[in-house]
Wavefront OBJ file of the C-alpha trace (Angstrom):
o trace
v 0.000 0.000 0.000
v 1.340 3.465 -0.920
v 2.489 5.636 1.983
v 0.523 8.918 1.702
v 2.358 10.651 4.547
v 4.247 13.720 3.286
v 7.820 14.562 4.069
v 8.519 15.895 7.552
v 10.362 19.213 7.917
v 12.689 20.131 10.717
v 11.965 23.355 12.564
v 14.978 25.001 10.945
v 13.835 23.910 7.488
v 10.327 25.174 8.187
v 11.650 28.577 9.196
v 13.808 28.812 6.088
v 11.077 27.551 3.770
v 8.250 29.640 5.263
v 9.715 32.718 6.985
v 6.188 34.083 7.490
v 4.656 30.939 8.999
v 2.816 30.497 12.273
v 2.284 27.010 13.754
v -0.274 26.875 16.515
v -2.400 24.393 18.475
v -6.165 24.637 18.854
v -5.771 25.894 22.417
v -3.663 28.814 21.200
v -0.248 27.465 22.103
v 2.287 28.792 19.626
v 4.649 26.077 18.435
v 6.680 27.957 15.859
v 6.990 31.436 14.378
v 8.769 32.267 11.125
v 11.775 34.579 11.525
v 10.268 37.399 9.462
v 7.032 37.314 11.434
v 9.096 37.235 14.637
v 10.873 40.421 13.583
v 7.558 42.196 13.422
v 6.168 40.613 16.607
v 9.097 39.429 18.786
v 6.865 38.060 21.581
v 4.357 36.231 19.426
v 5.447 32.839 20.792
v 3.997 33.850 24.163
v 0.517 33.831 22.644
v -1.593 35.483 19.971
v -4.589 36.689 21.966
v -3.071 40.081 22.879
v -1.152 40.542 19.636
v -3.536 39.674 16.810
v -7.205 40.280 16.060
v -9.433 39.016 13.297
v -9.722 41.627 10.574
v -12.596 40.092 8.613
v -15.840 42.005 9.250
v -18.700 40.084 10.788
v -16.546 37.318 12.289
v -15.708 38.762 15.712
v -12.225 39.742 16.774
v -10.989 36.466 18.340
v -7.915 35.501 16.314
v -7.903 31.852 17.381
v -11.498 31.279 16.291
v -10.769 32.992 12.983
v -7.701 30.794 12.442
v -9.601 27.575 13.187
v -12.448 28.615 10.869
v -10.063 29.428 8.023
v -8.014 26.238 8.437
v -10.899 23.813 8.803
v -13.025 25.587 6.218
v -10.122 25.952 3.804
v -10.799 29.655 3.584
v -8.731 32.796 3.592
v -7.485 34.378 6.775
v -7.159 38.085 7.529
v -5.564 39.252 10.770
v -4.470 42.630 12.075
v -1.552 43.364 14.383
v -2.908 45.003 17.530
v -0.149 47.578 18.056
v 0.170 48.344 14.338
v -3.339 49.095 13.181
v -2.300 49.641 9.581
v -0.400 46.345 9.180
v -2.426 43.296 8.172
v -1.584 39.619 7.780
v -3.387 37.561 5.182
v -2.980 33.963 4.137
v -4.326 30.448 4.599
v -3.521 27.360 6.644
v -3.674 23.595 6.909
v -3.418 21.008 9.653
v -0.151 19.132 9.755
v 0.308 15.464 10.573
v 0.282 16.250 14.291
v -3.036 18.100 14.076
v -1.493 21.532 14.634
v -2.525 24.440 12.451
v 0.179 25.665 10.077
v -0.382 29.123 8.627
v 1.480 30.740 5.751
v 0.988 34.494 5.987
v 1.806 37.586 3.959
v 1.378 41.342 4.306
v -0.823 42.027 1.283
v -1.394 45.726 0.661
v 0.319 46.643 3.948
v 3.639 45.255 2.676
v 5.366 48.642 2.469
v 4.274 49.559 6.000
v 5.517 46.250 7.411
v 8.878 46.599 5.652
v 9.362 50.040 7.180
v 8.136 49.016 10.630
v 10.434 45.973 10.948
v 13.208 47.188 8.601
v 12.808 44.085 6.468
v 15.099 43.266 3.554
v 15.054 40.819 0.668
v 16.715 38.215 2.919
v 13.647 38.213 5.168
v 11.433 36.752 2.437
v 11.439 33.399 0.713
v 13.127 33.458 -2.714
v 9.787 32.579 -4.289
v 8.079 35.538 -2.567
v 7.637 38.551 -4.836
v 7.461 40.975 -1.917
v 10.541 42.988 -2.814
v 9.639 42.979 -6.489
v 6.243 44.380 -5.568
v 7.942 47.005 -3.409
v 10.165 47.929 -6.337
v 7.124 48.266 -8.582
v 5.384 50.370 -5.954
v 8.349 52.720 -5.617
v 8.744 52.839 -9.395
v 5.062 53.701 -9.684
v 5.454 56.435 -7.081
v 8.427 57.756 -9.018
v 6.425 57.808 -12.235
v 3.517 59.531 -10.488
v 5.920 62.100 -9.044
v 7.349 62.799 -12.488
v 3.834 63.045 -13.935
v 2.835 65.415 -11.148
v 5.830 67.637 -11.870
v 5.072 67.470 -15.578
v 1.454 68.479 -14.940
v 2.641 71.381 -12.773
v 5.033 72.508 -15.500
v 2.284 72.119 -18.088
v -0.078 74.215 -15.977
v 2.610 76.882 -15.534
v 3.331 76.869 -19.267
v -0.374 77.147 -20.035
v -0.740 80.023 -17.574
v 2.280 81.726 -19.133
v 0.844 81.215 -22.624
v -2.491 82.687 -21.537
v -0.696 85.663 -19.995
v 1.360 86.207 -23.148
v -1.794 86.052 -25.260
v -3.206 88.891 -23.146
v -0.034 90.999 -23.042
v 1.252 93.632 -25.460
v 4.720 92.511 -26.554
v 6.175 96.025 -26.885
v 5.046 97.623 -23.636
v 4.291 94.718 -21.318
v 0.816 96.141 -20.669
v -2.378 94.229 -21.291
v -3.480 94.081 -24.925
v -7.061 94.512 -26.155
v -7.955 90.922 -25.361
v -6.523 91.239 -21.862
v -8.439 94.475 -21.321
v -11.708 92.884 -22.451
v -11.243 90.085 -19.913
v -10.327 92.450 -17.073
v -13.221 94.781 -17.872
v -15.747 91.949 -18.007
v -14.504 90.693 -14.638
v -14.634 94.196 -13.176
v -18.244 94.583 -14.285
v -18.999 91.118 -12.861
v -20.954 90.117 -15.924
v -23.225 87.102 -15.716
v -24.421 86.688 -19.260
v -25.610 90.240 -19.922
v -26.586 91.069 -16.355
v -24.524 92.801 -13.682
v -24.187 91.129 -10.304
v -24.636 93.029 -7.063
v -21.003 92.454 -6.031
v -19.604 94.698 -8.787
v -17.556 97.696 -7.632
v -17.574 101.142 -9.257
v -14.801 102.023 -11.667
v -13.450 104.633 -14.030
v -12.358 103.913 -17.584
v -9.737 106.210 -19.129
v -9.080 106.193 -22.877
v -5.741 107.874 -23.599
v -4.357 108.868 -26.993
v -0.936 110.433 -27.534
v -0.771 113.867 -29.119
v 1.760 114.304 -31.947
v 2.857 110.689 -31.874
v 2.515 110.571 -35.665
v 5.163 113.284 -35.956
v 7.558 111.210 -33.827
v 6.976 108.187 -36.030
v 7.228 110.126 -39.295
v 10.163 112.416 -38.459
v 12.255 110.267 -36.122
v 11.382 106.765 -37.285
v 9.611 103.711 -35.927
v 12.349 102.901 -33.414
v 11.895 106.295 -31.784
v 8.136 105.734 -31.826
v 8.482 102.340 -30.169
v 10.820 103.790 -27.552
v 8.281 106.501 -26.779
v 5.464 103.961 -26.419
v 7.605 101.901 -24.069
v 8.368 104.941 -21.907
v 4.701 105.996 -21.871
v 3.814 102.514 -20.650
v 6.343 102.943 -17.831
v 4.618 106.185 -16.823
v 1.215 104.496 -16.770
v 2.532 101.578 -14.716
v 3.893 104.063 -12.212
v 0.649 106.029 -11.959
v -1.873 103.192 -11.631
v -2.393 101.162 -8.493
v -1.778 97.435 -8.159
v -5.497 96.660 -8.477
v -5.842 98.713 -11.665
v -5.211 97.650 -15.257
v -3.229 99.475 -17.920
v -3.587 98.317 -21.527
v -2.314 99.288 -24.942
v -5.204 98.713 -27.305
v -3.490 99.675 -30.540
v -1.020 102.165 -32.010
v -0.651 105.046 -29.569
v -3.923 104.338 -27.731
v -4.048 103.206 -24.127
v -6.857 102.370 -21.711
v -6.720 102.512 -17.918
v -9.204 100.568 -15.803
v -9.323 102.199 -12.368
v -11.226 100.024 -9.893
v -13.114 101.852 -7.180
v -12.044 105.325 -8.378
v -15.096 107.518 -8.974
v -13.963 110.869 -7.552
v -13.872 113.435 -10.352
v -11.242 115.505 -8.557
v -9.037 112.432 -8.071
v -9.433 111.537 -11.738
v -8.550 115.092 -12.803
v -5.438 115.017 -10.614
v -4.442 111.650 -12.048
v -4.910 112.832 -15.624
v -2.835 115.958 -14.970
v 0.015 113.896 -13.506
v -0.019 111.537 -16.485
v -0.140 114.353 -19.053
v 2.673 116.207 -17.295
v 4.861 113.070 -17.176
v 4.208 112.255 -20.843
v 5.078 115.788 -21.957
v 8.503 115.267 -20.376
v 9.048 112.299 -22.706
v 9.145 114.497 -25.807
v 12.296 113.578 -27.763
v 14.663 116.586 -27.963
v 15.047 115.922 -31.691
v 11.333 116.595 -32.241
v 11.505 120.270 -33.160
v 8.259 122.237 -33.171
v 6.102 119.613 -31.422
v 5.472 118.510 -27.858
v 4.272 115.009 -27.164
v 1.314 115.003 -24.803
v -1.883 113.059 -24.195
v -5.613 113.562 -24.548
v -7.871 111.550 -22.262
v -11.535 110.600 -22.195
v -12.885 109.391 -18.862
v -16.168 107.691 -17.950
v -17.355 106.610 -14.524
v -19.374 103.433 -14.100
v -21.476 102.588 -11.041
v -23.057 99.206 -10.224
v -26.562 98.972 -11.588
v -25.890 100.989 -14.707
v -26.760 99.208 -17.929
v -23.411 99.621 -19.683
v -21.829 96.615 -21.312
v -18.030 96.687 -21.913
v -18.452 97.797 -25.534
v -20.764 100.659 -24.541
v -18.403 101.751 -21.783
v -15.448 101.823 -24.172
v -17.520 103.736 -26.733
v -18.405 106.378 -24.130
v -14.737 106.741 -23.149
v -13.840 107.077 -26.837
v -16.457 109.816 -27.216
v -14.981 111.697 -24.255
v -11.508 111.323 -25.788
v -12.581 112.951 -29.037
v -14.113 115.807 -27.078
v -10.727 116.314 -25.404
v -9.017 116.262 -28.813
v -11.526 118.752 -30.225
v -11.031 121.071 -27.256
v -7.330 121.535 -27.964
v -5.646 118.286 -26.873
v -3.381 117.742 -23.820
v -6.376 117.558 -21.482
v -8.978 115.193 -20.044
v -12.757 115.199 -20.433
v -14.918 113.344 -17.905
v -18.402 112.195 -18.890
l 1 2 3 4 5 6 7 8 9 10 11 12 13 14 15 16 17 18 19 20 21 22 23 24 25 26 27 28 29 30 31 32 33 34 35 36 37 38 39 40 41 42 43 44 45 46 47 48 49 50 51 52 53 54 55 56 57 58 59 60 61 62 63 64 65 66 67 68 69 70 71 72 73 74 75 76 77 78 79 80 81 82 83 84 85 86 87 88 89 90 91 92 93 94 95 96 97 98 99 100 101 102 103 104 105 106 107 108 109 110 111 112 113 114 115 116 117 118 119 120 121 122 123 124 125 126 127 128 129 130 131 132 133 134 135 136 137 138 139 140 141 142 143 144 145 146 147 148 149 150 151 152 153 154 155 156 157 158 159 160 161 162 163 164 165 166 167 168 169 170 171 172 173 174 175 176 177 178 179 180 181 182 183 184 185 186 187 188 189 190 191 192 193 194 195 196 197 198 199 200 201 202 203 204 205 206 207 208 209 210 211 212 213 214 215 216 217 218 219 220 221 222 223 224 225 226 227 228 229 230 231 232 233 234 235 236 237 238 239 240 241 242 243 244 245 246 247 248 249 250 251 252 253 254 255 256 257 258 259 260 261 262 263 264 265 266 267 268 269 270 271 272 273 274 275 276 277 278 279 280 281 282 283 284 285 286 287 288 289 290 291 292 293 294 295 296 297 298 299 300 301 302 303 304 305 306 307 308 309 310 311 312 313 314 315 316 317 318 319 320 321 322 323 324 325 326 327 328 329 330 331 332
């Protein structure tokens, strides 16, 4: 008759073959603990009742009952280490020839936490165990995710920079017409074609240089560009941080002054700007003085102006300033 009894393993062989094993009697007596498991729980041989709990929901917390049920029912076992609530042990078990329960356990998804907690290395796992390979894949995946995260951040920064460039005048560094349209719509708090109650009052200043054509014609385009750049510097200096200065084409500029509705303050501002621009007149420009004409409109919340209407009103005020002799501001 064929002998069906399997080969017997010495305790040393068992520890080498199954470094994560636990051999236990039905009364809870621990007969053997694998060296890797012992690293994580050095006193496990004294008993499991205070060191392990059942982690399967609906089965109580008694680890011994859970072990017996899994072994005799040939099911899976899930335990949790009491003093390490985020480290789990999963596996299955059989009864050996002496009737003891032999469990082969692993860390499952808590592998990385167990490796850190017990400072485990590749030597602590059986050669057939893919634990370290899985750790490598996990770290590689984290590395890839980190690179992707950095790439996404760089992409977002590049997109933001591209959007900013699309709204910026290349010569002066001020907002261009598109940038002004966006800022003005936000300032008016447009919701479709209706103003919201949270809008704040503002003043819109349309500025056009006087005698800029003579600079361009007599001194050349480079001199004209230099003048525009220096005018932009004046406007940047005169407006507040919350305001917007834009070059909307040629020698035309628009200032969006948030919260400024005082006519006297606007007159003072326009005088300062005109005075500063007059000082920019190139000395080679004989017979002409560069200056600025300005049209100003004030908008209050509740008024029915849309951005286009507001700009048209400022343009109308500008032409009144031009018709009245230039180098002045008209407020509507």
